[in-house]
N, C-alpha and C positions, 0 to 999 in steps of 0.2 A: 373463828378463834385464829389468832395469833401466837407463833413459836417460834421461838429461837434456839439453834443448835449448836452449840459450842464445841470443836475439836483441834485436834493438834496439844491437846498440852501431857504431861508429862515429864519421866526424871529426866533431869541435864544437868550437865558437868560445868561449873565455874566459868564463865569465861565462854560457856554454849550458847547455842540461837535455837528459838521455836518459833513458829510459828500461827498462830492461833485464828483461827474460824469462826464466822456465825453467821450461819444460813436462815436465812428469815423466810417462812414458809405461812400461807394462810388463804384464807377465801377472799377477804379483804382489807387490807394492812398500805400502809405508804410508809416508807421509809424516810423523814427528814435527817434529824438527828440519832446518829449510833454512839455507842460508848462500850469503853470497855473499863468495870472497875475492877477490886478487888479486894480479897479479903483473906491481909495474913492470919494466922492462927493465934486465937487469941485476940484479935484485934478487929476494930472498928471495918468496916467498907470504906474502900477509897475510890475515886476516880484517879482513871489511871491515863485514857486519852477518851475526847472527841471528836467525833468527823460531821458536817452538815452535808447536808443534799449535794451542795456544791462543791465540797473536796476540800472547802475551810477545818483546817485540824487545830486542837489545842490541846498540847502534852503537858502531864505533871513535870513539876522540875523534878521532881525524884527518880525519873526513868526519862530527860531530857535529852538527846542525843544516841540514847540506846535504843530506846522504842520507837515506832513507826507506824501510823496507823489510815489505812487508807478501805476502799470502798471500792466494788464493784456492781452498780448497780442494774448491770443488767443482769448478774447474778443473785443478786438479792443478797449481796453476802460484804460484809466488811471483816477484814485482817487488822490484826495487831502482829505485825514482826516486831520481836525478842532477840536483842543482840547483845553481847558480852553479861549473858544473865548473871546477877549475883544472890547468893542463897539466901540477902530480904528480902528480893523476887517471888521468894517461896508463899505460894496465896493460890485458894480456888481465885479464878477470872470468868469475870461475867459479861457477858455480852448485856447489852440493857437498847433499847427500841424507846425515841421522841422521850426520853427519863422515867417511861412508870409497864415497860414490858420489860421481864425479864428473862435471859437463860435460865439455865437452872446449872451451871458454873461450868469448869474445866481445871481440874488439878495440875499447878506446876509446882514439879520440887525442882531446885536447884541443891544440889549435894553433890560432894564426894562419897 
């Protein structure tokens, strides 16, 4: 069983920063493409950023310049650094492994 555990969410003021972490564990797994998705309240889940095993990344235009995805393969962990947060970034953020395995989600709320 492969498990993904998100952490680092919470409440932050507009303009603030948060860093999400996603730790992957299990008896048998491989980390190829890792991604972060989010589901704003009342909206569909959307892709935020992805990163390949070699570190090549792609970030959605809505967060480009503010969010950075990175990974530490030795630690089996992927990160999402979120800067200059806006209220519209409020969502449940999900970690994804190879496009098919999901974490349970981490709530990020950006509000004054």
